[in-house]
TORKOL-4160 file (C-alpha; in steps of 0.2 Angstrom, whole numbers, padded with zeros to 4 digits, m for minus):
378
<pt num="1" X="0003" Y="0000" Z="0000"/>
<pt num="2" X="0008" Y="0017" Z="m0004"/>
<pt num="3" X="0014" Y="0025" Z="0011"/>
<pt num="4" X="0004" Y="0042" Z="0011"/>
<pt num="5" X="m0011" Y="0034" Z="0007"/>
<pt num="6" X="m0005" Y="0024" Z="0023"/>
<pt num="7" X="m0004" Y="0039" Z="0032"/>
<pt num="8" X="m0020" Y="0048" Z="0024"/>
<pt num="9" X="m0028" Y="0034" Z="0032"/>
<pt num="10" X="m0023" Y="0031" Z="0048"/>
<pt num="11" X="m0026" Y="0051" Z="0052"/>
<pt num="12" X="m0043" Y="0048" Z="0043"/>
<pt num="13" X="m0046" Y="0036" Z="0059"/>
<pt num="14" X="m0046" Y="0050" Z="0069"/>
<pt num="15" X="m0059" Y="0062" Z="0058"/>
<pt num="16" X="m0076" Y="0064" Z="0065"/>
<pt num="17" X="m0091" Y="0072" Z="0060"/>
<pt num="18" X="m0087" Y="0087" Z="0051"/>
<pt num="19" X="m0097" Y="0102" Z="0045"/>
<pt num="20" X="m0090" Y="0117" Z="0043"/>
<pt num="21" X="m0078" Y="0120" Z="0059"/>
<pt num="22" X="m0075" Y="0101" Z="0062"/>
<pt num="23" X="m0074" Y="0093" Z="0082"/>
<pt num="24" X="m0059" Y="0080" Z="0084"/>
<pt num="25" X="m0062" Y="0069" Z="0100"/>
<pt num="26" X="m0045" Y="0062" Z="0107"/>
<pt num="27" X="m0046" Y="0054" Z="0124"/>
<pt num="28" X="m0059" Y="0062" Z="0126"/>
<pt num="29" X="m0056" Y="0077" Z="0123"/>
<pt num="30" X="m0067" Y="0089" Z="0109"/>
<pt num="31" X="m0059" Y="0104" Z="0099"/>
<pt num="32" X="m0066" Y="0111" Z="0087"/>
<pt num="33" X="m0054" Y="0114" Z="0070"/>
<pt num="34" X="m0057" Y="0122" Z="0052"/>
<pt num="35" X="m0057" Y="0111" Z="0036"/>
<pt num="36" X="m0053" Y="0118" Z="0023"/>
<pt num="37" X="m0062" Y="0113" Z="0004"/>
<pt num="38" X="m0049" Y="0116" Z="m0012"/>
<pt num="39" X="m0055" Y="0105" Z="m0025"/>
<pt num="40" X="m0043" Y="0095" Z="m0019"/>
<pt num="41" X="m0042" Y="0078" Z="m0034"/>
<pt num="42" X="m0039" Y="0060" Z="m0029"/>
<pt num="43" X="m0029" Y="0046" Z="m0042"/>
<pt num="44" X="m0021" Y="0029" Z="m0038"/>
<pt num="45" X="m0007" Y="0022" Z="m0047"/>
<pt num="46" X="m0009" Y="0038" Z="m0060"/>
<pt num="47" X="m0027" Y="0037" Z="m0063"/>
<pt num="48" X="m0039" Y="0047" Z="m0055"/>
<pt num="49" X="m0051" Y="0042" Z="m0043"/>
<pt num="50" X="m0070" Y="0048" Z="m0038"/>
<pt num="51" X="m0070" Y="0048" Z="m0020"/>
<pt num="52" X="m0089" Y="0050" Z="m0012"/>
<pt num="53" X="m0083" Y="0064" Z="m0001"/>
<pt num="54" X="m0074" Y="0079" Z="m0004"/>
<pt num="55" X="m0057" Y="0079" Z="0003"/>
<pt num="56" X="m0051" Y="0091" Z="0014"/>
<pt num="57" X="m0036" Y="0102" Z="0023"/>
<pt num="58" X="m0032" Y="0103" Z="0038"/>
<pt num="59" X="m0016" Y="0115" Z="0043"/>
<pt num="60" X="m0007" Y="0109" Z="0030"/>
<pt num="61" X="m0014" Y="0089" Z="0030"/>
<pt num="62" X="m0025" Y="0083" Z="0018"/>
<pt num="63" X="m0038" Y="0071" Z="0027"/>
<pt num="64" X="m0046" Y="0057" Z="0012"/>
<pt num="65" X="m0064" Y="0049" Z="0020"/>
<pt num="66" X="m0056" Y="0032" Z="0026"/>
<pt num="67" X="m0069" Y="0023" Z="0017"/>
<pt num="68" X="m0065" Y="0030" Z="0001"/>
<pt num="69" X="m0048" Y="0025" Z="0003"/>
<pt num="70" X="m0053" Y="0009" Z="0008"/>
<pt num="71" X="m0066" Y="0009" Z="m0010"/>
<pt num="72" X="m0049" Y="0013" Z="m0020"/>
<pt num="73" X="m0036" Y="0003" Z="m0012"/>
<pt num="74" X="m0050" Y="m0012" Z="m0014"/>
<pt num="75" X="m0049" Y="m0014" Z="0006"/>
<pt num="76" X="m0064" Y="m0016" Z="0017"/>
<pt num="77" X="m0065" Y="m0002" Z="0032"/>
<pt num="78" X="m0077" Y="m0006" Z="0046"/>
<pt num="79" X="m0083" Y="0007" Z="0063"/>
<pt num="80" X="m0083" Y="m0002" Z="0076"/>
<pt num="81" X="m0091" Y="0010" Z="0087"/>
<pt num="82" X="m0094" Y="0001" Z="0101"/>
<pt num="83" X="m0072" Y="m0004" Z="0105"/>
<pt num="84" X="m0070" Y="0013" Z="0095"/>
<pt num="85" X="m0060" Y="0005" Z="0083"/>
<pt num="86" X="m0058" Y="0006" Z="0066"/>
<pt num="87" X="m0056" Y="m0012" Z="0057"/>
<pt num="88" X="m0046" Y="m0010" Z="0037"/>
<pt num="89" X="m0045" Y="m0030" Z="0029"/>
<pt num="90" X="m0040" Y="m0033" Z="0012"/>
<pt num="91" X="m0049" Y="m0038" Z="0000"/>
<pt num="92" X="m0034" Y="m0048" Z="m0005"/>
<pt num="93" X="m0022" Y="m0063" Z="0001"/>
<pt num="94" X="m0008" Y="m0057" Z="0012"/>
<pt num="95" X="0008" Y="m0052" Z="m0002"/>
<pt num="96" X="m0008" Y="m0052" Z="m0018"/>
<pt num="97" X="m0003" Y="m0041" Z="m0034"/>
<pt num="98" X="m0010" Y="m0025" Z="m0042"/>
<pt num="99" X="m0022" Y="m0028" Z="m0054"/>
<pt num="100" X="m0008" Y="m0023" Z="m0069"/>
<pt num="101" X="0004" Y="m0038" Z="m0062"/>
<pt num="102" X="m0011" Y="m0048" Z="m0062"/>
<pt num="103" X="m0014" Y="m0043" Z="m0080"/>
<pt num="104" X="0003" Y="m0047" Z="m0084"/>
<pt num="105" X="0008" Y="m0064" Z="m0077"/>
<pt num="106" X="m0011" Y="m0070" Z="m0085"/>
<pt num="107" X="m0001" Y="m0065" Z="m0100"/>
<pt num="108" X="0013" Y="m0074" Z="m0096"/>
<pt num="109" X="0004" Y="m0090" Z="m0093"/>
<pt num="110" X="m0008" Y="m0089" Z="m0109"/>
<pt num="111" X="0007" Y="m0086" Z="m0119"/>
<pt num="112" X="0019" Y="m0101" Z="m0110"/>
<pt num="113" X="0001" Y="m0110" Z="m0112"/>
<pt num="114" X="0003" Y="m0109" Z="m0130"/>
<pt num="115" X="0019" Y="m0114" Z="m0134"/>
<pt num="116" X="0016" Y="m0130" Z="m0124"/>
<pt num="117" X="0005" Y="m0133" Z="m0134"/>
<pt num="118" X="0014" Y="m0127" Z="m0147"/>
<pt num="119" X="0027" Y="m0142" Z="m0142"/>
<pt num="120" X="0015" Y="m0153" Z="m0139"/>
<pt num="121" X="0008" Y="m0149" Z="m0157"/>
<pt num="122" X="0028" Y="m0154" Z="m0162"/>
<pt num="123" X="0030" Y="m0169" Z="m0150"/>
<pt num="124" X="0013" Y="m0177" Z="m0159"/>
<pt num="125" X="0020" Y="m0174" Z="m0173"/>
<pt num="126" X="0036" Y="m0182" Z="m0172"/>
<pt num="127" X="0027" Y="m0195" Z="m0165"/>
<pt num="128" X="0015" Y="m0197" Z="m0178"/>
<pt num="129" X="0031" Y="m0198" Z="m0191"/>
<pt num="130" X="0043" Y="m0210" Z="m0182"/>
<pt num="131" X="0027" Y="m0222" Z="m0181"/>
<pt num="132" X="0027" Y="m0221" Z="m0200"/>
<pt num="133" X="0043" Y="m0223" Z="m0200"/>
<pt num="134" X="0042" Y="m0239" Z="m0191"/>
<pt num="135" X="0026" Y="m0245" Z="m0201"/>
<pt num="136" X="0035" Y="m0242" Z="m0217"/>
<pt num="137" X="0053" Y="m0250" Z="m0212"/>
<pt num="138" X="0040" Y="m0266" Z="m0209"/>
<pt num="139" X="0034" Y="m0268" Z="m0224"/>
<pt num="140" X="0050" Y="m0266" Z="m0230"/>
<pt num="141" X="0058" Y="m0280" Z="m0238"/>
<pt num="142" X="0071" Y="m0290" Z="m0228"/>
<pt num="143" X="0087" Y="m0298" Z="m0234"/>
<pt num="144" X="0082" Y="m0314" Z="m0230"/>
<pt num="145" X="0074" Y="m0326" Z="m0244"/>
<pt num="146" X="0057" Y="m0320" Z="m0240"/>
<pt num="147" X="0061" Y="m0302" Z="m0241"/>
<pt num="148" X="0071" Y="m0304" Z="m0258"/>
<pt num="149" X="0056" Y="m0314" Z="m0264"/>
<pt num="150" X="0045" Y="m0298" Z="m0261"/>
<pt num="151" X="0056" Y="m0288" Z="m0268"/>
<pt num="152" X="0057" Y="m0295" Z="m0284"/>
<pt num="153" X="0038" Y="m0296" Z="m0285"/>
<pt num="154" X="0039" Y="m0276" Z="m0284"/>
<pt num="155" X="0054" Y="m0278" Z="m0298"/>
<pt num="156" X="0044" Y="m0285" Z="m0310"/>
<pt num="157" X="0027" Y="m0276" Z="m0307"/>
<pt num="158" X="0039" Y="m0261" Z="m0311"/>
<pt num="159" X="0049" Y="m0267" Z="m0327"/>
<pt num="160" X="0043" Y="m0283" Z="m0328"/>
<pt num="161" X="0039" Y="m0276" Z="m0349"/>
<pt num="162" X="0048" Y="m0261" Z="m0350"/>
<pt num="163" X="0055" Y="m0256" Z="m0367"/>
<pt num="164" X="0043" Y="m0270" Z="m0373"/>
<pt num="165" X="0055" Y="m0282" Z="m0369"/>
<pt num="166" X="0050" Y="m0298" Z="m0359"/>
<pt num="167" X="0064" Y="m0293" Z="m0344"/>
<pt num="168" X="0067" Y="m0309" Z="m0332"/>
<pt num="169" X="0074" Y="m0304" Z="m0317"/>
<pt num="170" X="0082" Y="m0317" Z="m0299"/>
<pt num="171" X="0087" Y="m0306" Z="m0282"/>
<pt num="172" X="0099" Y="m0315" Z="m0269"/>
<pt num="173" X="0106" Y="m0310" Z="m0254"/>
<pt num="174" X="0125" Y="m0314" Z="m0253"/>
<pt num="175" X="0126" Y="m0313" Z="m0234"/>
<pt num="176" X="0143" Y="m0318" Z="m0230"/>
<pt num="177" X="0148" Y="m0304" Z="m0241"/>
<pt num="178" X="0135" Y="m0296" Z="m0239"/>
<pt num="179" X="0128" Y="m0288" Z="m0255"/>
<pt num="180" X="0115" Y="m0290" Z="m0266"/>
<pt num="181" X="0116" Y="m0300" Z="m0282"/>
<pt num="182" X="0106" Y="m0296" Z="m0295"/>
<pt num="183" X="0102" Y="m0303" Z="m0313"/>
<pt num="184" X="0093" Y="m0293" Z="m0328"/>
<pt num="185" X="0092" Y="m0308" Z="m0340"/>
<pt num="186" X="0081" Y="m0307" Z="m0361"/>
<pt num="187" X="0081" Y="m0317" Z="m0377"/>
<pt num="188" X="0088" Y="m0311" Z="m0390"/>
<pt num="189" X="0080" Y="m0325" Z="m0400"/>
<pt num="190" X="0061" Y="m0315" Z="m0396"/>
<pt num="191" X="0066" Y="m0296" Z="m0392"/>
<pt num="192" X="0079" Y="m0293" Z="m0405"/>
<pt num="193" X="0071" Y="m0280" Z="m0413"/>
<pt num="194" X="0064" Y="m0274" Z="m0397"/>
<pt num="195" X="0079" Y="m0275" Z="m0388"/>
<pt num="196" X="0091" Y="m0265" Z="m0401"/>
<pt num="197" X="0079" Y="m0249" Z="m0401"/>
<pt num="198" X="0087" Y="m0247" Z="m0382"/>
<pt num="199" X="0101" Y="m0234" Z="m0383"/>
<pt num="200" X="0117" Y="m0240" Z="m0371"/>
<pt num="201" X="0115" Y="m0224" Z="m0361"/>
<pt num="202" X="0095" Y="m0230" Z="m0359"/>
<pt num="203" X="0100" Y="m0246" Z="m0355"/>
<pt num="204" X="0112" Y="m0239" Z="m0340"/>
<pt num="205" X="0098" Y="m0231" Z="m0334"/>
<pt num="206" X="0087" Y="m0247" Z="m0332"/>
<pt num="207" X="0097" Y="m0254" Z="m0323"/>
<pt num="208" X="0104" Y="m0241" Z="m0313"/>
<pt num="209" X="0085" Y="m0236" Z="m0308"/>
<pt num="210" X="0083" Y="m0255" Z="m0302"/>
<pt num="211" X="0099" Y="m0252" Z="m0290"/>
<pt num="212" X="0091" Y="m0237" Z="m0284"/>
<pt num="213" X="0073" Y="m0243" Z="m0281"/>
<pt num="214" X="0080" Y="m0261" Z="m0271"/>
<pt num="215" X="0091" Y="m0250" Z="m0259"/>
<pt num="216" X="0075" Y="m0237" Z="m0259"/>
<pt num="217" X="0066" Y="m0252" Z="m0251"/>
<pt num="218" X="0082" Y="m0262" Z="m0242"/>
<pt num="219" X="0093" Y="m0248" Z="m0238"/>
<pt num="220" X="0114" Y="m0244" Z="m0243"/>
<pt num="221" X="0118" Y="m0264" Z="m0248"/>
<pt num="222" X="0131" Y="m0265" Z="m0262"/>
<pt num="223" X="0122" Y="m0271" Z="m0277"/>
<pt num="224" X="0127" Y="m0282" Z="m0289"/>
<pt num="225" X="0122" Y="m0286" Z="m0305"/>
<pt num="226" X="0122" Y="m0296" Z="m0324"/>
<pt num="227" X="0116" Y="m0292" Z="m0337"/>
<pt num="228" X="0113" Y="m0309" Z="m0346"/>
<pt num="229" X="0107" Y="m0314" Z="m0365"/>
<pt num="230" X="0096" Y="m0332" Z="m0362"/>
<pt num="231" X="0096" Y="m0337" Z="m0379"/>
<pt num="232" X="0114" Y="m0336" Z="m0384"/>
<pt num="233" X="0118" Y="m0342" Z="m0364"/>
<pt num="234" X="0131" Y="m0327" Z="m0361"/>
<pt num="235" X="0135" Y="m0312" Z="m0353"/>
<pt num="236" X="0130" Y="m0297" Z="m0360"/>
<pt num="237" X="0137" Y="m0285" Z="m0348"/>
<pt num="238" X="0139" Y="m0282" Z="m0326"/>
<pt num="239" X="0138" Y="m0267" Z="m0314"/>
<pt num="240" X="0138" Y="m0260" Z="m0300"/>
<pt num="241" X="0130" Y="m0250" Z="m0286"/>
<pt num="242" X="0139" Y="m0244" Z="m0271"/>
<pt num="243" X="0131" Y="m0242" Z="m0254"/>
<pt num="244" X="0133" Y="m0221" Z="m0259"/>
<pt num="245" X="0122" Y="m0225" Z="m0273"/>
<pt num="246" X="0136" Y="m0223" Z="m0287"/>
<pt num="247" X="0133" Y="m0236" Z="m0301"/>
<pt num="248" X="0147" Y="m0243" Z="m0314"/>
<pt num="249" X="0143" Y="m0251" Z="m0329"/>
<pt num="250" X="0154" Y="m0264" Z="m0339"/>
<pt num="251" X="0150" Y="m0272" Z="m0355"/>
<pt num="252" X="0158" Y="m0291" Z="m0355"/>
<pt num="253" X="0167" Y="m0295" Z="m0373"/>
<pt num="254" X="0170" Y="m0311" Z="m0376"/>
<pt num="255" X="0176" Y="m0322" Z="m0390"/>
<pt num="256" X="0160" Y="m0333" Z="m0390"/>
<pt num="257" X="0153" Y="m0315" Z="m0393"/>
<pt num="258" X="0164" Y="m0311" Z="m0407"/>
<pt num="259" X="0158" Y="m0327" Z="m0413"/>
<pt num="260" X="0140" Y="m0323" Z="m0409"/>
<pt num="261" X="0139" Y="m0308" Z="m0418"/>
<pt num="262" X="0150" Y="m0312" Z="m0432"/>
<pt num="263" X="0135" Y="m0326" Z="m0437"/>
<pt num="264" X="0120" Y="m0313" Z="m0433"/>
<pt num="265" X="0132" Y="m0299" Z="m0446"/>
<pt num="266" X="0129" Y="m0315" Z="m0458"/>
<pt num="267" X="0112" Y="m0316" Z="m0457"/>
<pt num="268" X="0107" Y="m0295" Z="m0458"/>
<pt num="269" X="0122" Y="m0295" Z="m0471"/>
<pt num="270" X="0122" Y="m0304" Z="m0488"/>
<pt num="271" X="0130" Y="m0292" Z="m0500"/>
<pt num="272" X="0135" Y="m0273" Z="m0501"/>
<pt num="273" X="0125" Y="m0258" Z="m0507"/>
<pt num="274" X="0121" Y="m0254" Z="m0524"/>
<pt num="275" X="0132" Y="m0240" Z="m0529"/>
<pt num="276" X="0125" Y="m0228" Z="m0540"/>
<pt num="277" X="0139" Y="m0227" Z="m0551"/>
<pt num="278" X="0142" Y="m0234" Z="m0572"/>
<pt num="279" X="0155" Y="m0246" Z="m0571"/>
<pt num="280" X="0146" Y="m0253" Z="m0555"/>
<pt num="281" X="0126" Y="m0253" Z="m0557"/>
<pt num="282" X="0121" Y="m0269" Z="m0565"/>
<pt num="283" X="0136" Y="m0277" Z="m0553"/>
<pt num="284" X="0129" Y="m0289" Z="m0535"/>
<pt num="285" X="0145" Y="m0291" Z="m0525"/>
<pt num="286" X="0139" Y="m0304" Z="m0511"/>
<pt num="287" X="0147" Y="m0303" Z="m0495"/>
<pt num="288" X="0154" Y="m0320" Z="m0488"/>
<pt num="289" X="0160" Y="m0320" Z="m0471"/>
<pt num="290" X="0163" Y="m0307" Z="m0457"/>
<pt num="291" X="0177" Y="m0309" Z="m0443"/>
<pt num="292" X="0176" Y="m0300" Z="m0432"/>
<pt num="293" X="0194" Y="m0296" Z="m0417"/>
<pt num="294" X="0196" Y="m0288" Z="m0403"/>
<pt num="295" X="0211" Y="m0279" Z="m0398"/>
<pt num="296" X="0216" Y="m0268" Z="m0383"/>
<pt num="297" X="0208" Y="m0279" Z="m0370"/>
<pt num="298" X="0192" Y="m0277" Z="m0383"/>
<pt num="299" X="0194" Y="m0258" Z="m0384"/>
<pt num="300" X="0194" Y="m0258" Z="m0404"/>
<pt num="301" X="0185" Y="m0270" Z="m0412"/>
<pt num="302" X="0192" Y="m0274" Z="m0432"/>
<pt num="303" X="0177" Y="m0279" Z="m0441"/>
<pt num="304" X="0181" Y="m0287" Z="m0457"/>
<pt num="305" X="0165" Y="m0290" Z="m0473"/>
<pt num="306" X="0173" Y="m0302" Z="m0485"/>
<pt num="307" X="0165" Y="m0303" Z="m0501"/>
<pt num="308" X="0165" Y="m0313" Z="m0518"/>
<pt num="309" X="0171" Y="m0297" Z="m0529"/>
<pt num="310" X="0182" Y="m0307" Z="m0541"/>
<pt num="311" X="0198" Y="m0300" Z="m0548"/>
<pt num="312" X="0190" Y="m0300" Z="m0565"/>
<pt num="313" X="0179" Y="m0285" Z="m0562"/>
<pt num="314" X="0195" Y="m0274" Z="m0556"/>
<pt num="315" X="0193" Y="m0265" Z="m0570"/>
<pt num="316" X="0176" Y="m0258" Z="m0564"/>
<pt num="317" X="0179" Y="m0256" Z="m0547"/>
<pt num="318" X="0198" Y="m0246" Z="m0549"/>
<pt num="319" X="0187" Y="m0234" Z="m0560"/>
<pt num="320" X="0174" Y="m0234" Z="m0546"/>
<pt num="321" X="0187" Y="m0231" Z="m0533"/>
<pt num="322" X="0199" Y="m0219" Z="m0545"/>
<pt num="323" X="0182" Y="m0209" Z="m0554"/>
<pt num="324" X="0168" Y="m0210" Z="m0539"/>
<pt num="325" X="0163" Y="m0194" Z="m0533"/>
<pt num="326" X="0158" Y="m0189" Z="m0513"/>
<pt num="327" X="0143" Y="m0193" Z="m0515"/>
<pt num="328" X="0145" Y="m0211" Z="m0521"/>
<pt num="329" X="0158" Y="m0216" Z="m0508"/>
<pt num="330" X="0146" Y="m0212" Z="m0495"/>
<pt num="331" X="0136" Y="m0227" Z="m0501"/>
<pt num="332" X="0149" Y="m0239" Z="m0495"/>
<pt num="333" X="0155" Y="m0225" Z="m0478"/>
<pt num="334" X="0134" Y="m0227" Z="m0472"/>
<pt num="335" X="0135" Y="m0246" Z="m0475"/>
<pt num="336" X="0149" Y="m0247" Z="m0462"/>
<pt num="337" X="0143" Y="m0237" Z="m0453"/>
<pt num="338" X="0127" Y="m0246" Z="m0451"/>
<pt num="339" X="0137" Y="m0260" Z="m0446"/>
<pt num="340" X="0144" Y="m0251" Z="m0433"/>
<pt num="341" X="0127" Y="m0246" Z="m0423"/>
<pt num="342" X="0124" Y="m0262" Z="m0423"/>
<pt num="343" X="0141" Y="m0267" Z="m0414"/>
<pt num="344" X="0139" Y="m0251" Z="m0403"/>
<pt num="345" X="0122" Y="m0261" Z="m0397"/>
<pt num="346" X="0130" Y="m0277" Z="m0395"/>
<pt num="347" X="0146" Y="m0272" Z="m0387"/>
<pt num="348" X="0142" Y="m0255" Z="m0380"/>
<pt num="349" X="0155" Y="m0238" Z="m0387"/>
<pt num="350" X="0172" Y="m0241" Z="m0390"/>
<pt num="351" X="0182" Y="m0238" Z="m0405"/>
<pt num="352" X="0177" Y="m0247" Z="m0424"/>
<pt num="353" X="0190" Y="m0250" Z="m0440"/>
<pt num="354" X="0180" Y="m0258" Z="m0453"/>
<pt num="355" X="0189" Y="m0266" Z="m0469"/>
<pt num="356" X="0180" Y="m0275" Z="m0483"/>
<pt num="357" X="0192" Y="m0287" Z="m0496"/>
<pt num="358" X="0188" Y="m0294" Z="m0513"/>
<pt num="359" X="0187" Y="m0312" Z="m0518"/>
<pt num="360" X="0203" Y="m0314" Z="m0516"/>
<pt num="361" X="0205" Y="m0307" Z="m0501"/>
<pt num="362" X="0213" Y="m0291" Z="m0506"/>
<pt num="363" X="0210" Y="m0274" Z="m0497"/>
<pt num="364" X="0197" Y="m0266" Z="m0507"/>
<pt num="365" X="0191" Y="m0251" Z="m0492"/>
<pt num="366" X="0195" Y="m0245" Z="m0475"/>
<pt num="367" X="0184" Y="m0238" Z="m0462"/>
<pt num="368" X="0191" Y="m0229" Z="m0450"/>
<pt num="369" X="0190" Y="m0210" Z="m0437"/>
<pt num="370" X="0172" Y="m0208" Z="m0446"/>
<pt num="371" X="0180" Y="m0211" Z="m0466"/>
<pt num="372" X="0180" Y="m0222" Z="m0478"/>
<pt num="373" X="0194" Y="m0225" Z="m0490"/>
<pt num="374" X="0193" Y="m0235" Z="m0506"/>
<pt num="375" X="0208" Y="m0245" Z="m0515"/>
<pt num="376" X="0213" Y="m0249" Z="m0534"/>
<pt num="377" X="0217" Y="m0271" Z="m0534"/>
<pt num="378" X="0227" Y="m0280" Z="m0549"/>
C-alpha cells in the first residue's frame, strides 16, 4: 500500500463528523478545527478517482474519507463504535499483486500455455513421423529369402515389360559378403528387335533405376548386377551400385560373343549396297563372311567383310575408286556405319575399324575415324 495513503488512512481514523468547523475527539477531548476545501483531486496508480466525500485540508494536512480510501485501494473499512476501532481488512490475500501485475502474469501464463500447446503439437507430429517410419520399415522387404522374393515381385511389377522387352529378374542376398546379387536377362531370339531400339544410355539408366529402387526399399546395401542373354547363354554386361549410390557399368566382350555376333551379321547383311556408279550399277557384290577381332582388351573391335568381288572385275572397281565422287563413296561409308551401330548396340561404345576384302582377300576399302578410303587392286 502507498505510504502516503497509509498515512492518510491513519489520520483519517481520527476524523469525526465534519460540518464547516470540525470537532476532533482524542482521549475524550473535543476541540473545534477549521477544514479547508480546495477541489482536491485523488489518483490511484496514476488514474483519477472520484471519492464519495470531498477531501479537505486541516493545518496543511490533507484528509481523505477512510471509506473512500478503502474502496479506492480495494480494502474493506468498518467502524466498530462499541470498541471505537477502525477495522481495515484486505480484499486480497497477504502478499497479493496489483491488477496490472496480475494482468502481466495472466499474459505470461497464456503465452506459456500457447508455447506448451505448440510443443505438444510438435511432439505429436514427430511421434507420428516415428510411427509412420516404423510402419514403413515393417512393410519393407528384409534381406532374407522371404524379403528377396518380396523385393523381386516389386521389381517385376515395375519393370517387367519396359521398352517392350520381356525381362527376367533374379535376386539373392550374399550374407557372407553382404551384397545383393541382381540378374537381369532377356532373350535375344525373341526380343532382338525391341532390344535393338534401346540406346546404351537408356539401358544403363534402366539398370541404375532398378538398383536405386532396391536401396530405397532395403537400405544402403551394395548391389552387384549381371545382364544376361538367355538365348546365347552369355553375360552381356556387369554393373555395380555402391552403398553410396554410385553406379558403374561394364560390357563383357568374349571371343564367343564376337563369334555369335559374326553369325548375326552374316544373317543380316548378304551383299554390299548397290553403288550408283556407271561401272558398278549392274554389279552385285555378295558378302561371303564376317570376321570380328578385339584388341587392347576389346577396347577396339576390327570387323572384316569378305566379299565375292572377283579379280576379273578389277577394272570396274578401279574405275569406281579413281572417279567416284564423295556422294558415290558415301554409300559404302553409310553401310559401314550401319554395321558399327549394330556392334555398338551389342558391345557398347568403343573404337571400331572396318575392312572390306575382295574375293581374293585383297583390301578394297577401309573405314576408320569416321571416313572411308577405297583401294584399287590388281
